[in-house]
C-alpha positions in Angstrom: 201.3 49.1 153.2 201.9 47.2 150.0 204.9 48.2 148.4 204.3 46.7 145.1 201.0 48.3 144.5 202.4 51.8 145.7 205.4 51.7 143.9 207.1 53.6 147.1 207.4 53.4 151.0 205.9 56.7 151.9 205.8 57.5 155.7 203.0 59.0 157.1 203.3 62.8 157.3 206.6 63.1 155.3 205.8 64.7 151.7 208.6 63.8 148.9 211.0 66.4 148.4 211.4 65.7 144.3 207.1 67.1 144.2 208.5 70.6 143.0 211.0 70.1 139.8 211.3 73.9 140.3 213.1 73.6 143.6 217.0 74.9 143.2 219.8 71.8 144.1 221.1 73.9 146.8 217.2 74.1 148.3 216.9 70.1 148.2 220.4 69.9 149.4 219.6 71.2 152.6 215.8 69.9 152.7 217.2 66.2 152.8 220.0 66.8 154.9 217.6 68.5 157.9 215.7 65.1 157.2 218.0 62.9 157.9 219.6 65.1 160.6 215.7 65.0 161.8 215.3 61.2 161.2 219.7 60.1 163.1 218.5 61.9 166.0 214.9 60.0 166.1 216.8 56.7 165.5 216.5 55.7 162.9 219.8 54.9 160.9 218.2 53.2 157.5 216.1 56.5 157.1 218.7 58.9 157.9 221.6 57.4 155.7 218.7 57.1 152.9 218.1 60.9 153.0 222.0 62.1 153.3 222.9 59.9 150.2 219.7 62.1 148.3 221.7 65.2 150.1 224.8 64.4 148.6 223.9 63.9 145.0 222.1 67.1 145.2 225.3 68.7 146.9 227.6 67.2 143.8 225.2 69.1 141.6 225.9 72.7 142.8 229.7 72.0 142.8 
């Protein structure tokens, strides 16, 4: 995939979590955390870290 044309590095079968702007931060946090754990179990450490960082952002917004 050429990321310069698409503007992102989308993975097949994984929809972006930010597609619904009305989502509550708690829900986004839980979704990103779940995806991070899934990626970690699959052995994708870098992708897992990406999702953990997104989860942390939402965690800070719900404090």
